[in-house]
C-alpha positions as CSV (number, residue, x, y, z in Angstrom):
1,X,145.7,75.8,109.6
2,X,145.5,74.6,106.1
3,X,146.1,71.2,105.0
4,X,149.4,70.7,102.8
5,X,148.9,69.5,99.2
6,X,150.6,66.1,99.4
7,X,150.2,62.9,97.6
8,X,147.4,61.7,100.2
9,X,145.3,64.9,99.4
10,X,145.9,64.3,95.6
11,X,144.7,60.7,95.9
12,X,141.5,61.7,98.1
13,X,140.5,64.3,95.5
14,X,141.1,61.8,92.7
15,X,138.9,59.3,94.6
16,X,136.2,62.0,95.2
17,X,136.1,62.6,91.4
18,X,135.3,58.8,90.9
19,X,132.6,59.3,93.4
20,X,131.3,62.4,91.5
21,X,131.1,60.2,88.2
22,X,129.6,57.4,90.0
23,X,126.7,59.6,90.8
24,X,125.6,59.4,87.1
25,X,127.6,56.4,85.7
26,X,126.5,52.8,86.5
27,X,129.2,50.5,88.2
28,X,130.8,53.2,90.2
29,X,130.0,54.2,93.8
30,X,128.8,57.8,94.3
31,X,128.5,60.0,97.2
32,X,129.3,57.3,99.8
33,X,132.7,56.8,98.3
34,X,133.2,60.7,98.6
35,X,132.5,60.1,102.6
36,X,134.7,57.1,102.7
37,X,137.7,58.8,101.0
38,X,137.2,61.8,103.5
39,X,137.1,59.4,106.5
40,X,140.3,57.6,105.2
41,X,142.1,60.9,104.7
42,X,141.0,62.1,108.2
43,X,142.4,58.9,109.6
44,X,145.4,59.2,107.7
45,X,146.2,62.9,108.9
46,X,145.2,61.9,112.5
47,X,142.0,64.1,112.1
48,X,144.2,67.1,112.0
49,X,142.4,69.0,109.2
50,X,139.0,67.1,108.9
51,X,137.2,67.1,112.2
52,X,134.2,65.2,113.7
53,X,131.6,67.8,112.6
54,X,132.9,67.7,108.9
55,X,132.7,63.9,108.9
56,X,129.3,63.7,110.6
57,X,127.9,66.2,108.1
58,X,129.5,64.1,105.2
59,X,128.2,61.1,106.6
60,X,124.8,62.4,106.7
61,X,125.0,63.5,103.0
62,X,126.1,60.1,102.1
63,X,123.2,58.6,103.9
64,X,120.7,61.1,102.3
65,X,122.2,60.3,98.9
66,X,121.6,56.6,99.5
67,X,117.8,57.1,100.8
68,X,117.2,59.6,98.1
69,X,117.4,56.9,95.1
70,X,114.8,54.9,96.9
71,X,112.4,57.9,97.4
72,X,112.9,59.3,94.2
73,X,112.2,55.8,92.5
74,X,109.3,55.0,95.0
75,X,107.6,58.6,94.1
76,X,108.1,57.9,90.5
77,X,106.3,54.6,90.6
78,X,103.4,55.8,92.7
79,X,103.1,59.1,90.8
80,X,102.6,57.2,87.5
81,X,99.8,54.8,88.9
82,X,101.3,51.8,90.9
83,X,99.0,50.3,93.3
84,X,100.3,50.0,97.0
85,X,101.5,46.4,95.9
86,X,103.3,47.7,93.1
87,X,104.8,50.5,95.2
88,X,106.0,48.2,97.9
89,X,107.5,45.8,95.1
90,X,109.2,48.4,93.5
91,X,110.8,49.6,96.8
92,X,111.8,46.0,97.7
93,X,113.1,45.4,94.4
94,X,115.0,48.4,94.0
95,X,116.8,47.6,97.4
96,X,117.5,44.0,96.3
97,X,118.6,45.1,92.7
98,X,120.8,47.9,94.2
99,X,122.7,45.5,96.5
100,X,122.9,42.3,93.9
101,X,123.9,44.6,91.1
102,X,126.7,46.4,93.0
103,X,128.2,43.3,94.8
104,X,127.4,40.3,92.7
105,X,126.5,41.0,88.9
106,X,128.9,43.7,88.2
107,X,126.2,45.7,86.4
108,X,126.4,48.4,89.2
109,X,124.0,49.9,91.8
110,X,122.1,52.2,89.2
111,X,121.3,49.3,86.7
112,X,120.5,47.1,89.7
113,X,118.4,49.7,91.1
114,X,116.4,50.1,87.7
115,X,116.0,46.5,86.9
116,X,115.1,45.6,90.5
117,X,112.4,48.5,90.8
118,X,110.8,47.7,87.4
119,X,110.7,43.9,88.4
120,X,109.4,44.5,91.9
121,X,106.5,46.7,90.6
122,X,105.5,44.0,87.8
123,X,105.6,41.2,90.6
124,X,103.9,43.7,93.1
125,X,101.0,44.3,90.4
126,X,100.9,40.7,89.3
127,X,100.4,39.5,93.0
128,X,97.7,42.2,93.5
129,X,96.0,41.0,90.4
130,X,96.0,37.3,91.5
131,X,95.0,38.1,95.1
132,X,91.9,40.0,93.7
133,X,91.3,37.4,91.0
134,X,91.2,34.9,93.8
135,X,88.7,36.9,96.0
136,X,86.3,37.2,93.1
137,X,86.7,33.5,92.2
138,X,83.5,33.0,94.2
139,X,81.5,35.3,92.2
140,X,78.7,33.4,90.4
141,X,78.5,35.7,87.4
142,X,80.4,34.6,84.4
143,X,83.6,36.3,83.4
144,X,83.4,38.0,80.0
145,X,86.7,37.5,77.9
146,X,87.9,39.1,74.9
147,X,88.7,37.6,71.6
148,X,92.1,37.3,72.9
149,X,91.2,35.6,76.1
150,X,91.7,38.7,78.3
151,X,89.0,39.8,80.8
152,X,87.9,43.3,80.5
153,X,90.5,45.7,82.3
154,X,93.1,43.4,82.1
155,X,94.9,45.3,79.4
156,X,94.3,48.4,81.4
157,X,96.1,47.0,84.4
158,X,99.2,46.0,82.0
159,X,99.2,49.5,80.7
160,X,99.2,51.1,84.3
161,X,101.8,48.7,85.3
162,X,104.2,49.7,82.4
163,X,103.3,53.6,83.0
164,X,104.6,52.7,86.9
165,X,107.7,51.1,85.5
166,X,108.2,54.4,83.3
167,X,107.8,56.3,86.6
168,X,110.6,54.1,88.0
169,X,112.9,55.3,85.4
170,X,111.9,58.8,85.9
171,X,112.6,58.5,89.6
172,X,116.0,57.0,89.0
173,X,116.8,60.1,86.7
174,X,115.5,62.4,89.5
175,X,117.6,60.5,91.8
176,X,120.7,60.8,90.1
177,X,120.5,64.5,89.7
178,X,120.0,64.7,93.5
179,X,123.4,62.4,93.7
180,X,125.2,65.1,91.6
181,X,124.1,67.8,93.9
182,X,124.7,66.0,97.1
183,X,128.1,65.1,95.6
184,X,129.1,68.6,94.7
185,X,128.1,69.6,98.4
186,X,130.1,66.7,99.9
187,X,133.1,68.0,98.1
188,X,132.5,71.4,99.0
189,X,132.2,70.6,102.8
190,X,135.6,68.6,102.5
191,X,137.3,71.5,100.6
192,X,135.9,74.1,103.1
193,X,137.1,72.0,106.1
194,X,140.5,71.7,104.8
195,X,141.2,75.2,103.8
196,X,138.8,77.4,105.7
C-alpha cells in the first residue's frame, strides 16, 4: 500500500532536505534529522507506511553518520602524525566541540567538531610534551637552546602538531562526504518504504 502525498509527507520531505543540506552546511543537523523526521512521520501515520524494519535501518544509518565524523577526523589526525596524546585529545575535543557548538554557541556541529578537534590535538600534544619535559628534567646534561630559546626538536613538534590539525580538517571533509552519502541512502530507504 502506497502512502498518500499529503501535507504530512510533504513537510517530512522538506525536513529531510534540510537534513541533507545539514550534511555539508554548519549549523544544520544532518542524517539524524532525516531519521527523526521519518520517525515522526511513522508515528503520525500510525506506522502504517513506515515499519519497524525501515526505522531500525534509518536509526542505524543515523548512528553510523554520527560516528563517521569522529572516526574520519581521528583517522586524519593520526595519519598526519599526531601522537596517542594528540589523537585522544582530538577525539575528546571533537566530541566536546560538537556538543558545545551545536547546543550552546550556535556555530553548528561541524564548526564545533573542527574547532574542538584542533584544540584537542594541540592540548594533547602540549600535555605530551610537558610530560616528556618533566620526565627528562632529572637528566644531568644541560639542554641546548637555540637563539630563539627553543630546544632542538621543539619546532618539529609544533610542525607535527600543525600537520595533525590539518589532518583533522581533511578528516572533517571526508566525514562530510560520508554524511552526504549516508543521507542520500537514508532518503532512499524512506522513499522505498513508502512506495514499494
